[in-house]
Legacy VTK file of the C-alpha trace (Angstrom):
# vtk DataFile Version 3.0
C-alpha trace
ASCII
DATASET POLYDATA
POINTS 185 float
61.471 -4.940 8.277
61.551 -3.892 4.709
58.937 -1.130 3.645
57.671 -4.377 1.015
57.933 -6.575 4.185
55.291 -4.238 6.850
53.089 -3.459 3.624
52.671 -6.925 3.300
52.263 -7.926 6.927
49.661 -4.599 7.322
47.505 -6.345 3.813
47.815 -9.560 5.562
46.508 -8.430 8.994
43.642 -6.447 6.962
42.821 -9.956 5.273
43.102 -11.843 8.917
40.517 -9.296 10.433
38.220 -9.001 7.273
38.211 -12.686 7.268
36.861 -13.311 11.168
40.288 -14.691 11.967
41.608 -13.107 14.604
42.597 -14.344 17.968
41.681 -11.822 20.068
38.611 -12.766 22.287
35.256 -10.692 21.835
34.647 -8.800 25.349
31.685 -10.003 26.734
29.822 -6.658 26.833
29.721 -6.594 23.007
28.947 -9.853 22.634
26.285 -10.735 20.246
23.166 -11.921 20.774
21.066 -14.391 18.981
18.679 -12.513 17.310
15.645 -15.286 17.507
16.259 -16.080 20.612
13.248 -15.286 23.199
14.930 -12.594 24.931
15.968 -10.793 21.471
13.098 -11.087 20.193
10.752 -9.775 23.341
13.517 -6.759 22.940
12.750 -6.121 19.631
8.757 -6.671 20.068
8.919 -4.236 23.063
11.457 -1.899 20.731
9.001 -1.921 17.858
5.973 -1.304 20.019
7.589 1.461 21.875
8.396 3.369 18.622
4.831 2.829 17.683
3.663 3.987 20.838
4.179 7.503 19.314
2.366 7.515 16.607
-0.791 7.330 18.827
-3.095 9.731 21.416
-3.205 7.314 24.147
-6.508 7.751 26.513
-4.330 7.675 30.183
-7.789 7.801 32.549
-8.323 4.261 31.524
-6.129 2.452 33.222
-5.115 -0.149 31.395
-1.669 -1.757 30.787
-0.228 -1.704 27.363
2.428 -4.775 26.825
4.355 -5.757 23.671
5.343 -9.237 22.689
6.717 -10.796 19.941
3.799 -12.680 18.114
3.595 -16.368 17.996
2.081 -18.280 15.020
-1.232 -18.380 15.709
-1.465 -15.064 17.312
-3.861 -12.492 17.206
-2.682 -9.315 16.264
-3.729 -8.270 19.311
-6.185 -8.640 22.200
-7.531 -6.924 25.719
-7.777 -8.666 28.763
-10.503 -6.412 30.116
-11.045 -8.149 33.553
-6.843 -7.922 34.013
-7.170 -4.455 32.917
-4.204 -5.268 30.182
-3.384 -5.169 26.646
-0.974 -7.263 24.800
-0.086 -6.244 21.338
2.234 -9.160 19.410
4.542 -7.485 17.255
5.473 -9.802 14.060
8.528 -9.310 12.481
8.906 -6.556 10.038
5.296 -4.494 11.293
5.570 -1.041 9.861
5.391 1.213 12.912
1.990 2.539 12.082
0.350 -0.968 11.993
1.308 -1.403 15.365
-0.122 2.094 16.599
-2.711 1.191 14.623
-3.111 -1.994 16.818
-2.571 -0.479 19.967
-5.323 2.163 19.488
-7.672 -0.618 18.068
-7.260 -2.226 21.598
-7.720 1.131 23.121
-10.824 1.351 21.764
-11.916 -1.989 23.131
-10.782 -0.527 26.724
-12.904 2.569 25.862
-15.889 0.831 25.224
-15.622 -1.144 28.282
-14.712 1.823 30.649
-17.478 4.287 29.020
-19.986 2.933 26.724
-23.229 1.761 28.068
-25.926 -0.456 26.054
-27.534 3.538 25.655
-24.281 5.039 23.526
-23.313 1.578 22.108
-27.418 1.411 20.063
-26.611 5.280 19.669
-22.956 4.426 17.563
-24.497 1.821 15.808
-27.257 4.440 14.130
-25.137 7.035 13.698
-22.927 4.577 11.590
-26.238 3.256 9.875
-26.000 0.338 10.974
-28.342 0.290 14.065
-29.694 -3.709 13.839
-25.669 -4.622 13.704
-24.763 -6.978 16.494
-22.320 -5.126 19.180
-20.263 -8.313 20.340
-18.468 -10.922 17.821
-19.420 -14.295 18.769
-16.094 -15.465 16.499
-12.061 -14.545 16.796
-12.561 -11.572 14.317
-14.319 -8.149 15.451
-14.135 -6.350 12.092
-17.845 -7.493 11.265
-19.133 -6.221 14.708
-20.412 -2.573 16.738
-17.089 -4.063 18.871
-15.025 -3.975 16.609
-16.035 -0.911 14.055
-16.122 0.890 17.135
-12.702 0.082 17.860
-11.508 0.672 14.360
-12.848 4.166 14.153
-11.182 5.094 17.733
-8.266 3.974 16.038
-8.728 5.787 13.054
-8.960 8.585 15.096
-6.482 8.463 17.971
-3.275 7.083 15.809
-1.220 8.095 12.569
-2.674 4.976 10.455
-3.751 4.878 7.069
-5.842 1.499 7.793
-8.845 0.539 8.641
-10.141 -3.132 9.222
-14.009 -2.569 9.877
-16.282 -4.514 7.942
-19.006 -3.318 9.060
-19.134 -0.021 7.452
-16.733 2.264 5.894
-14.216 4.703 7.421
-15.779 7.725 8.360
-14.269 10.587 6.566
-14.156 12.281 10.180
-13.414 9.540 12.932
-13.308 11.748 15.898
-16.109 13.363 14.970
-18.172 10.160 14.198
-17.101 9.199 17.864
-18.313 12.395 19.078
-21.105 12.252 17.279
-22.047 9.038 18.429
-21.350 9.353 22.323
-23.812 12.685 22.331
LINES 1 186
185 0 1 2 3 4 5 6 7 8 9 10 11 12 13 14 15 16 17 18 19 20 21 22 23 24 25 26 27 28 29 30 31 32 33 34 35 36 37 38 39 40 41 42 43 44 45 46 47 48 49 50 51 52 53 54 55 56 57 58 59 60 61 62 63 64 65 66 67 68 69 70 71 72 73 74 75 76 77 78 79 80 81 82 83 84 85 86 87 88 89 90 91 92 93 94 95 96 97 98 99 100 101 102 103 104 105 106 107 108 109 110 111 112 113 114 115 116 117 118 119 120 121 122 123 124 125 126 127 128 129 130 131 132 133 134 135 136 137 138 139 140 141 142 143 144 145 146 147 148 149 150 151 152 153 154 155 156 157 158 159 160 161 162 163 164 165 166 167 168 169 170 171 172 173 174 175 176 177 178 179 180 181 182 183 184
């Protein structure tokens, strides 16, 4: 083959490869996974959750199982099943790690509440937050305007590397960890 013919053949081969027209079969172990398939979405949610978990100081003594699921259209950000001792965080595509970390820590706040708090410590917490007459338990889906939700938000602010604070009961305390200690003592 001439030098010009070799160069033309090399250019043609490069064009075929670039256009994906190669007749070679892709090996099974490198086949692409459909990123919208349920297994790929669940794997992505777990991976994002595990990355976010590194930003949380987890209270291990609580004995709650933590799982990550892809969020559905009507999914809350997370939920805690107190009877089943399970926390589920619903991860949305594009969620920042700090947001997922905040959701993890918020739910651990609910678990801490269930395991360690009493009516007396809840009342002390509400007094320390300046809202002694607030309801503790939510009557609707969102808990951000109740004692339980505010406690979970302060717990999250203490335990997660996140700038978020969603409570509507009281403003973010200057030192969330000190607030938790003050309310407990």
